[in-house]
C-alpha positions as CSV (number, residue, x, y, z in Angstrom):
1,M,-3.2,65.6,59.7
2,A,-4.9,69.0,60.2
3,V,-5.3,68.2,63.9
4,A,-1.6,67.2,64.2
5,G,-0.6,70.4,62.4
6,G,-2.8,72.5,64.7
7,A,-1.5,70.8,67.8
8,C,2.1,71.5,66.6
9,L,1.3,75.2,66.0
10,C,-0.4,75.6,69.4
11,L,2.6,73.9,71.2
12,I,5.1,75.9,69.2
13,D,3.3,79.1,70.2
14,R,3.0,78.2,73.8
15,I,6.6,76.8,74.2
16,C,8.8,78.5,71.6
17,N,7.1,81.9,71.5
18,G,6.1,81.7,75.2
19,R,8.2,79.9,77.7
20,M,11.4,80.1,75.5
21,K,10.8,83.6,74.1
22,R,14.1,85.0,75.4
23,M,16.1,81.9,74.4
24,P,18.4,81.9,71.3
25,L,16.6,81.0,68.0
26,A,18.6,77.8,67.7
27,Y,17.3,76.5,71.0
28,R,13.7,77.4,70.0
29,C,14.2,75.6,66.7
30,F,15.5,72.6,68.4
31,A,12.5,72.6,70.8
32,G,10.1,73.1,67.8
33,S,11.8,70.1,66.0
34,G,11.2,68.0,69.1
35,I,7.6,69.1,69.3
36,I,6.8,68.4,65.7
37,T,8.7,65.1,65.7
38,A,6.9,63.9,68.9
39,V,3.5,64.8,67.4
40,E,4.4,63.2,64.1
41,F,5.4,60.0,65.9
42,A,2.2,59.9,68.0
43,T,0.1,60.6,64.9
44,G,2.0,58.1,62.8
45,F,1.7,55.4,65.4
46,L,-2.0,55.9,65.6
47,V,-2.7,56.4,61.9
48,N,-0.1,54.1,60.3
49,I,0.4,51.3,62.8
50,V,-2.8,51.1,64.8
51,L,-5.3,52.0,62.1
52,K,-3.1,50.6,59.3
53,L,-3.8,53.6,56.9
54,N,-0.2,53.7,55.7
55,V,-0.1,57.5,55.1
56,W,3.7,57.7,55.3
57,D,6.6,55.4,55.8
58,Y,10.2,56.6,56.5
59,S,11.6,53.0,56.7
60,E,13.9,53.7,53.7
61,L,15.3,56.8,55.3
62,P,18.3,56.9,57.6
63,M,17.9,56.9,61.4
64,N,14.2,56.2,61.4
65,L,12.1,54.9,64.3
66,M,9.5,52.4,63.3
67,G,9.2,54.1,59.9
68,Q,7.2,56.9,61.6
69,I,9.9,59.6,62.2
70,C,13.5,60.0,60.9
71,A,16.4,62.3,61.4
72,P,16.3,64.1,58.0
73,F,12.7,65.2,58.6
74,S,13.4,66.2,62.2
75,L,16.1,68.6,60.9
76,L,13.5,69.9,58.4
77,W,11.0,70.4,61.2
78,G,13.6,72.5,63.0
79,A,13.8,74.9,60.1
80,L,10.0,74.9,59.7
81,T,9.8,76.1,63.3
82,I,10.9,79.6,62.2
83,P,7.9,80.3,59.9
84,A,5.6,78.5,62.4
85,M,6.7,80.9,65.2
86,Q,6.2,83.9,62.9
87,L,2.7,82.7,61.9
88,C,1.8,82.2,65.6
89,G,3.2,85.6,66.5
90,L,1.1,87.2,63.7
91,Y,-2.0,85.5,64.9
92,D,-1.3,86.7,68.5
93,R,-0.9,90.3,67.4
94,L,-4.1,90.2,65.3
95,A,-6.0,88.6,68.2
96,A,-4.8,91.3,70.5
97,K,-5.9,94.1,68.1
98,V,-9.4,92.5,67.8
99,Q,-9.7,92.3,71.6
100,A,-8.6,95.9,72.0
101,K,-11.0,97.0,69.3
102,N,-13.9,95.1,71.0
103,G,-13.0,96.5,74.4
104,S,-12.6,93.0,76.0
């Protein structure tokens, strides 16, 4: 799960804070929701279906796909994109300061 979370943060930083930087927040949140949902589906397919570890199951929730993703959580991921973008921005600013200090 840590790898999936890290992948989501990297993709959100690159896409939502990078390519879509000048787009409205709602668009960036929609993109972030899509990123997290796609990573969650891929991870769920591998972990829950292929490896049969049964880490989560959204089968009881509305509008689910194979029990791995569902609409309610996709909406939540859209909201979660906001603090994720802020965290990535903070990291980028700190990394820039460290580079400037080290003369690189």
